[in-house]
C-alpha positions as CSV (number, residue, x, y, z in Angstrom):
1,Q,-26.5,21.8,-8.6
2,S,-24.9,18.5,-9.4
3,D,-22.7,17.1,-6.7
4,P,-18.9,16.8,-7.3
5,E,-17.7,13.3,-8.2
6,P,-16.3,11.2,-5.4
7,K,-12.5,11.0,-5.2
8,D,-10.4,9.0,-2.7
9,G,-13.5,7.7,-1.0
10,K,-15.1,11.1,-0.4
11,V,-16.9,14.1,-2.0
12,V,-15.3,17.5,-1.4
13,Y,-17.5,20.6,-1.5
14,Q,-15.7,23.9,-2.0
15,V,-17.5,26.6,0.0
16,T,-16.6,30.3,0.1
17,L,-18.2,32.4,2.9
18,T,-18.3,36.1,3.6
19,P,-18.5,37.4,7.2
20,K,-22.0,38.8,7.9
21,P,-24.0,39.3,11.1
22,Y,-27.5,38.0,11.7
23,R,-30.4,40.4,11.6
24,R,-32.4,41.4,14.7
25,P,-35.0,40.6,15.6
26,V,-33.8,37.1,14.7
27,S,-37.3,35.9,14.0
28,R,-37.3,38.1,10.9
29,D,-35.3,35.4,9.1
30,Y,-36.8,32.2,10.6
31,L,-37.3,29.6,7.9
32,L,-40.6,28.0,9.0
33,P,-44.1,29.6,8.9
34,E,-45.2,30.9,12.4
35,L,-48.5,31.1,14.1
36,R,-48.6,34.9,13.5
37,E,-48.8,34.0,9.8
38,A,-51.4,31.2,10.2
39,I,-54.3,30.9,7.9
40,P,-57.3,28.5,8.6
41,G,-57.5,25.6,6.2
42,N,-55.9,22.3,5.2
43,R,-52.4,22.6,3.8
44,V,-52.6,19.4,1.7
45,Q,-55.8,20.5,-0.1
46,M,-54.3,23.9,-0.8
47,F,-51.0,22.5,-2.1
48,L,-52.9,20.1,-4.4
49,R,-55.1,22.9,-5.6
50,C,-52.0,24.5,-7.1
51,F,-52.0,21.9,-9.8
52,M,-55.6,22.8,-10.8
53,E,-54.9,26.3,-11.9
54,Q,-51.8,26.1,-14.0
55,D,-51.7,22.9,-16.0
56,N,-49.2,24.3,-18.4
57,F,-46.9,25.3,-15.6
58,F,-46.6,21.6,-14.6
59,G,-46.5,20.3,-18.2
60,R,-43.6,18.6,-19.8
61,A,-42.0,21.6,-21.5
62,E,-42.0,23.8,-18.5
63,S,-40.8,21.0,-16.2
64,E,-37.9,20.4,-18.5
65,K,-37.0,24.1,-18.4
66,R,-37.0,24.0,-14.6
67,E,-34.8,20.9,-14.5
68,K,-32.3,22.7,-16.7
69,W,-32.4,25.9,-14.6
70,N,-32.1,23.9,-11.4
71,Q,-28.8,22.3,-12.6
72,M,-27.4,25.5,-14.1
73,P,-24.7,27.5,-12.3
74,L,-26.1,30.7,-10.7
75,K,-24.1,33.0,-12.9
76,D,-25.7,31.5,-16.0
77,L,-29.3,31.8,-14.9
78,P,-31.6,34.1,-16.9
79,V,-32.3,36.4,-14.0
80,A,-34.8,38.6,-15.9
81,E,-36.8,35.7,-17.1
82,L,-36.9,34.2,-13.6
83,K,-38.0,37.4,-11.9
84,N,-41.2,36.6,-9.9
85,Y,-41.1,33.1,-11.4
86,G,-44.3,31.2,-10.8
87,G,-46.2,34.4,-10.1
88,R,-49.5,34.0,-8.2
89,L,-49.0,30.2,-7.9
90,I,-46.0,30.7,-5.5
91,E,-46.7,34.1,-4.2
92,S,-50.3,33.4,-3.1
93,D,-51.4,29.8,-3.4
94,M,-48.3,28.0,-2.2
95,Y,-47.6,30.8,0.3
96,D,-51.1,30.3,1.8
97,A,-50.8,26.5,1.7
98,A,-47.6,26.5,3.8
99,R,-49.2,28.6,6.5
100,M,-52.5,26.8,6.9
101,T,-53.2,25.4,10.4
102,N,-54.3,21.9,9.6
103,V,-52.6,19.0,7.8
104,D,-55.1,16.3,6.8
105,W,-54.0,13.9,4.1
106,Q,-57.4,12.1,4.2
107,V,-55.8,8.8,3.5
108,W,-56.2,6.9,6.8
109,Y,-59.3,5.2,5.4
110,F,-57.5,4.0,2.3
111,V,-54.6,2.8,4.3
112,R,-56.9,0.8,6.5
113,R,-58.9,-0.5,3.6
114,D,-56.1,-1.3,1.1
115,G,-53.1,-1.7,3.4
116,Y,-49.9,-2.2,1.4
117,Y,-51.9,-1.8,-1.8
118,A,-53.0,1.8,-1.0
119,L,-52.2,4.3,-3.8
120,L,-50.5,7.6,-2.9
121,P,-50.5,9.8,-6.1
122,D,-50.8,13.0,-4.0
123,V,-47.4,12.3,-2.3
124,Q,-45.4,12.3,-5.5
125,K,-47.2,15.4,-6.8
126,M,-45.5,17.4,-4.0
127,R,-42.1,16.9,-5.7
128,A,-43.2,19.0,-8.6
129,L,-44.0,21.9,-6.2
130,A,-40.5,21.5,-4.7
131,S,-38.9,21.8,-8.2
132,A,-40.9,25.0,-8.9
133,L,-39.9,26.5,-5.6
134,K,-36.2,25.7,-6.1
135,T,-36.3,27.5,-9.5
136,R,-37.9,30.6,-8.0
137,I,-35.5,30.7,-5.1
138,R,-32.4,30.2,-7.2
139,G,-33.5,33.0,-9.5
140,E,-33.8,35.3,-6.4
141,I,-30.4,34.2,-5.1
142,A,-28.8,35.0,-8.5
143,A,-30.5,38.4,-8.5
144,G,-29.3,39.2,-5.0
145,D,-32.8,39.3,-3.7
146,F,-32.0,37.7,-0.3
147,N,-35.3,38.8,1.4
148,G,-37.3,37.2,-1.4
149,A,-35.3,34.0,-1.2
150,I,-35.7,33.7,2.6
151,H,-39.4,34.5,2.2
152,D,-39.9,31.7,-0.3
153,L,-37.7,29.3,1.7
154,K,-40.3,29.5,4.4
155,T,-42.9,28.1,2.0
156,F,-40.4,25.5,0.9
157,F,-39.7,24.2,4.3
158,G,-43.4,24.4,5.1
159,L,-44.1,22.1,2.2
160,A,-41.5,19.6,3.5
161,K,-43.1,19.7,7.0
162,T,-46.5,19.0,5.6
163,M,-45.2,15.5,4.7
164,E,-44.5,14.8,8.4
165,A,-48.2,14.0,9.1
166,H,-48.5,11.5,6.2
167,P,-49.3,8.0,7.6
168,T,-46.7,6.2,5.5
169,L,-42.9,6.1,5.5
170,I,-43.0,6.9,1.8
171,G,-44.6,10.2,2.8
172,Q,-41.9,11.0,5.3
173,L,-39.1,10.0,2.9
174,V,-40.6,12.4,0.3
175,G,-40.6,15.1,3.0
176,V,-36.9,14.4,3.6
177,A,-36.2,14.7,-0.1
178,I,-38.1,18.0,-0.4
179,A,-36.3,19.4,2.7
180,T,-32.9,18.4,1.2
181,I,-33.7,20.2,-2.0
182,A,-34.5,23.3,0.1
183,L,-31.2,22.9,2.0
184,N,-29.3,22.8,-1.2
185,A,-30.7,26.2,-2.0
186,V,-29.8,27.5,1.5
187,E,-26.2,26.2,0.9
188,E,-26.1,28.4,-2.2
189,L,-27.7,31.3,-0.5
190,I,-25.3,31.6,2.4
191,Q,-22.3,31.7,0.0
192,Q,-23.5,35.0,-1.6
193,P,-21.8,38.2,-0.4
194,G,-24.3,40.2,1.5
195,C,-26.6,37.4,2.6
196,P,-27.7,37.8,6.2
197,N,-26.4,35.2,8.6
198,L,-28.9,32.4,9.2
199,F,-27.3,30.7,12.2
200,W,-30.2,31.3,14.5
201,A,-32.8,30.6,11.8
202,L,-31.3,27.2,11.3
203,T,-31.0,26.7,15.1
204,D,-34.7,27.4,15.3
205,F,-35.5,24.3,13.3
206,P,-37.1,21.4,15.2
207,N,-34.8,18.5,15.9
208,P,-35.3,16.1,14.2
209,F,-36.6,18.2,11.4
210,L,-39.1,15.5,10.4
211,A,-40.5,13.1,12.9
212,L,-41.3,9.6,11.7
213,R,-44.1,8.8,14.2
214,A,-47.0,9.1,11.8
215,G,-45.3,6.9,9.2
216,F,-44.6,4.1,11.6
217,E,-48.1,4.3,13.1
218,G,-49.4,3.8,9.6
219,E,-47.1,0.9,9.0
220,R,-48.4,-0.8,12.1
221,M,-52.0,-0.1,11.0
222,F,-51.4,-1.9,7.6
223,I,-51.1,-5.3,9.3
224,R,-53.3,-4.7,12.3
225,A,-56.3,-3.6,10.3
226,D,-55.9,-6.3,7.7
227,F,-55.9,-9.2,10.2
228,E,-58.3,-7.7,12.7
229,S,-61.2,-9.9,11.5
230,L,-59.2,-13.1,11.9
231,E,-57.9,-12.0,15.4
232,N,-61.4,-11.2,16.6
233,A,-63.3,-14.2,15.1
234,T,-65.5,-15.9,17.6
235,D,-66.4,-18.8,15.4
236,P,-64.4,-21.1,13.1
237,V,-63.2,-19.4,9.9
238,A,-63.2,-21.5,6.7
239,D,-59.8,-22.4,5.4
240,S,-60.8,-21.1,2.0
241,L,-61.1,-17.6,3.5
242,V,-57.8,-18.0,5.3
243,L,-56.1,-19.0,2.0
244,K,-57.5,-15.9,0.3
245,K,-55.7,-13.8,2.9
246,I,-52.5,-15.7,2.4
247,E,-52.7,-15.4,-1.4
248,K,-53.2,-11.6,-1.1
249,Y,-49.8,-11.4,0.6
250,E,-48.2,-13.7,-1.9
251,K,-48.4,-10.9,-4.5
252,L,-46.5,-8.6,-2.1
253,L,-43.9,-11.2,-1.3
254,A,-43.4,-11.6,-5.1
255,M,-42.7,-7.9,-5.3
256,E,-40.2,-8.1,-2.4
257,A,-38.4,-11.1,-3.9
258,D,-35.0,-10.6,-5.6
259,H,-35.9,-10.9,-9.3
260,S,-32.3,-11.9,-10.1
261,K,-32.7,-15.1,-8.1
262,G,-35.2,-17.2,-10.0
263,D,-39.0,-17.4,-10.2
264,T,-40.5,-14.8,-7.8
265,H,-44.0,-16.3,-8.0
266,K,-42.5,-19.7,-6.9
267,K,-40.7,-18.1,-4.1
268,A,-43.8,-16.3,-2.9
269,A,-45.8,-19.5,-3.1
270,E,-43.3,-21.1,-0.7
271,W,-44.9,-19.2,2.1
272,K,-48.4,-20.7,1.5
273,A,-46.8,-24.2,1.3
274,S,-44.9,-23.6,4.5
275,L,-48.0,-22.5,6.4
276,Q,-50.0,-25.5,5.1
277,A,-47.2,-27.8,6.2
278,R,-47.1,-26.2,9.7
279,A,-50.9,-26.6,10.0
280,K,-50.7,-30.3,9.3
281,D,-48.1,-30.7,12.1
282,E,-50.0,-31.2,15.3
283,G,-47.1,-30.1,17.5
284,E,-46.6,-26.9,15.5
285,A,-50.3,-26.0,15.6
286,K,-50.5,-26.7,19.3
287,A,-47.5,-24.5,20.1
288,A,-48.8,-21.7,17.9
289,R,-52.2,-21.9,19.6
290,A,-50.5,-21.5,23.0
291,R,-48.4,-18.5,21.8
292,L,-51.5,-16.7,20.6
293,I,-53.2,-17.2,24.0
294,E,-50.1,-16.0,25.7
295,A,-50.0,-12.9,23.4
296,G,-53.5,-12.0,24.8
297,L,-55.9,-13.4,22.3
298,K,-59.1,-14.8,23.9
299,P,-58.6,-18.6,24.6
300,E,-62.2,-19.4,23.8
301,N,-61.7,-18.0,20.3
302,V,-58.3,-19.5,19.6
303,K,-59.5,-23.0,20.6
304,V,-62.1,-23.1,17.8
305,W,-59.9,-21.8,15.0
306,S,-58.5,-24.2,12.4
307,P,-54.8,-25.1,12.4
308,L,-54.2,-23.0,9.3
309,H,-55.9,-20.0,10.9
310,V,-53.8,-20.4,14.0
311,V,-50.4,-20.8,12.2
312,L,-51.1,-17.8,10.0
313,L,-51.9,-15.5,13.0
314,D,-48.8,-17.0,14.8
315,E,-46.6,-15.7,12.0
316,V,-48.4,-12.3,12.0
317,M,-47.7,-12.0,15.7
318,L,-44.0,-12.9,15.1
319,Y,-44.0,-10.2,12.4
320,E,-45.4,-7.6,14.9
321,R,-43.0,-8.6,17.7
322,L,-39.9,-8.3,15.5
323,R,-41.1,-5.2,13.8
324,D,-41.7,-3.5,17.1
325,D,-38.2,-4.6,18.3
326,V,-36.7,-2.9,15.3
327,T,-38.7,0.3,15.7
328,K,-38.9,0.7,19.5
329,S,-35.8,3.0,19.7
330,L,-36.8,5.0,16.6
331,N,-37.5,8.3,18.5
332,L,-34.0,8.3,20.1
333,P,-31.2,10.3,18.5
334,F,-29.4,8.1,15.9
335,W,-26.3,7.6,17.9
336,R,-28.4,6.3,20.9
337,A,-30.8,4.3,18.8
338,K,-28.2,2.6,16.6
339,P,-27.1,-0.2,19.0
340,A,-30.6,-1.4,19.7
341,M,-31.6,-1.1,16.1
342,V,-28.6,-3.1,14.9
343,E,-29.2,-5.8,17.5
344,A,-32.9,-6.0,16.6
345,E,-32.1,-6.2,12.8
346,A,-29.6,-9.0,13.5
347,E,-32.3,-10.9,15.3
348,L,-34.7,-10.3,12.5
349,K,-32.2,-11.5,9.9
350,M,-31.7,-14.7,11.9
351,A,-35.5,-15.2,12.1
352,M,-36.1,-14.8,8.3
353,D,-36.0,-18.6,7.8
354,K,-39.0,-18.9,10.1
355,S,-41.4,-17.0,7.9
356,R,-41.2,-15.2,4.5
357,F,-43.9,-12.8,6.0
358,L,-41.0,-11.2,7.9
359,E,-39.7,-9.8,4.5
360,L,-42.5,-7.2,4.7
361,I,-41.0,-5.5,7.8
362,P,-39.8,-2.1,6.5
363,A,-36.1,-1.2,6.3
364,V,-36.3,0.8,9.5
365,F,-32.6,1.4,9.9
366,K,-32.4,2.9,6.4
367,V,-35.3,5.2,7.1
368,K,-33.7,6.4,10.3
369,Q,-30.5,7.0,8.4
370,A,-32.4,9.2,5.8
371,Q,-34.0,11.2,8.6
372,T,-30.6,11.7,10.3
373,R,-28.9,12.6,7.0
374,L,-31.3,15.6,6.7
375,D,-30.5,16.7,10.3
376,Q,-26.8,16.3,9.6
377,R,-27.1,18.7,6.6
378,I,-28.8,21.2,8.8
379,A,-26.1,20.9,11.3
380,Y,-23.4,21.4,8.7
381,L,-25.1,24.7,7.6
382,Q,-25.3,25.8,11.3
383,V,-21.5,25.3,11.7
384,M,-20.8,27.2,8.4
385,E,-22.9,30.2,9.6
386,A,-21.1,30.1,13.0
387,L,-17.8,30.3,11.0
388,R,-19.2,33.4,9.3
389,L,-20.0,35.0,12.6
390,H,-16.7,34.1,14.1
391,A,-14.9,35.6,11.1
392,L,-16.9,38.8,11.4
393,L,-15.7,39.3,15.0
394,N,-12.1,38.2,14.3
395,G,-10.9,40.1,11.3
396,G,-12.0,37.5,8.8
397,S,-10.0,34.6,10.3
398,L,-11.2,31.1,10.7
399,P,-11.1,29.6,14.3
400,A,-8.3,27.1,14.9
401,S,-10.9,24.8,16.5
402,L,-14.7,24.8,16.8
403,A,-14.2,25.2,20.6
404,E,-13.2,28.8,19.9
405,I,-16.7,29.6,18.6
406,K,-18.9,31.1,21.4
407,L,-22.2,29.8,20.1
408,P,-24.3,26.6,20.8
409,L,-22.9,24.5,18.0
410,P,-24.7,21.3,17.0
411,V,-23.2,17.9,17.3
412,D,-23.0,15.4,14.4
413,P,-26.4,13.7,14.8
414,F,-24.9,10.4,13.7
415,T,-22.3,10.3,16.5
416,G,-23.5,12.7,19.2
417,K,-20.0,14.2,19.0
418,S,-18.5,17.4,17.5
419,F,-17.8,17.4,13.8
420,E,-14.2,16.9,12.7
421,Y,-12.7,20.3,12.0
422,S,-9.2,21.4,11.0
423,V,-7.5,24.4,9.4
424,K,-4.6,24.3,6.9
425,D,-3.3,26.9,4.5
426,G,-6.2,29.3,5.2
427,A,-8.9,26.7,4.5
428,A,-11.1,24.8,7.0
429,T,-12.2,21.2,6.6
430,L,-15.5,20.2,8.1
431,H,-16.5,16.5,8.2
432,G,-19.0,14.3,9.9
433,E,-19.8,10.6,10.0
434,N,-20.5,9.0,6.6
435,P,-24.3,8.6,6.9
436,L,-24.2,5.6,4.5
437,P,-21.1,3.6,5.1
438,G,-19.8,2.1,1.9
439,S,-21.1,5.0,-0.2
440,D,-18.4,7.4,-1.2
441,R,-21.0,9.8,-2.5
442,M,-22.5,10.3,1.0
443,N,-19.1,10.9,2.6
444,R,-19.2,14.7,2.6
445,Y,-16.2,16.9,3.3
446,Y,-16.6,20.7,3.2
447,E,-13.5,22.8,2.3
448,I,-14.3,26.3,3.6
449,R,-12.6,29.6,2.9
450,I,-13.5,33.1,4.1
451,K,-13.5,35.9,1.7
452,Q,-13.7,39.5,3.0
């Protein structure tokens, strides 16, 4: 449902929880498909097949109904109309897709061939499946069908995890968005009286929930594949061919330019003019040639290249060096990666006047923030479920501090420290680091009450 409006620099979410134990065996309520449920096949192909069977279901009229239902309070949902919503599409096709053993997006070739111009229509299609799943699960929650909701949440999170293997950051960010929609449904679910406790189900999630490795490997491939022929050339390459390569990237730089600050085409053309000026400067060309040899390119090749060829590859090498400096700590937890990433981004910002080509380096820090925001949401829900378990064992009371809870509680993934927690007038306040400093809407505070 719609988020509350920010007030006093934060957004306060009112949460009411009912004490309830987890079910045993705990794997009964795990929220990701397991090997025992595995089906041979390619998840991506099966998810996309869902669109081929029910065109009307994904048409404008039905999509608008879903959007309305997904924003509606649970008490107002037409439970009878939503019973078994989606039918075979969700119960069979999407269920099977989420449990298939392979994930092959079959886009590596297009990413290598087209680089930054590669089209990704299949990625955006997955959002429509997420909307349908949310409608189905909210109908089950409203009807008190907790088993059905948990069953379909497995499919939902399986859909999100499918995006992890996509060789672009866009693919992973869509996965983060889909998983966040699923977590919104979990947040509604655990507030319903009688819902089984999902502490161990949430603890079973991988950490981080979505790895970014494939996306950044794809980002590295964009540039590497595109300039491979220039880097491996054994003979002189005509400047006319080098200029074609430069002009191809001028279009991208025009898209990256700030449209509010003048003629973007003129700004993009500045890169070509800068490269041509460097090529005419004997000292610049000589220094660039030496850097390419030092970077490992074959001296006998570098010596026969034209000055324009040399200065272009010199800027490509600068791009790769600074890009890798920004991304080298990516697989660390956020609170450990942040110092190195901030330092590398500061160095990148200072180097921007050396080459407009550096503007194509992805916003790595923001992507890492998005990944960690998702993990923080999971951690919030784990703490809430731990509060339900504590209340169950302590007459419905909230703990005075999180240290009283005898469970392996998560830390705030942004800080590596415990969440801020306090109790006043029978309500607990749970708060973590604002994942997007300066954005009041991201500054979440949970006000939690226990209802017997």
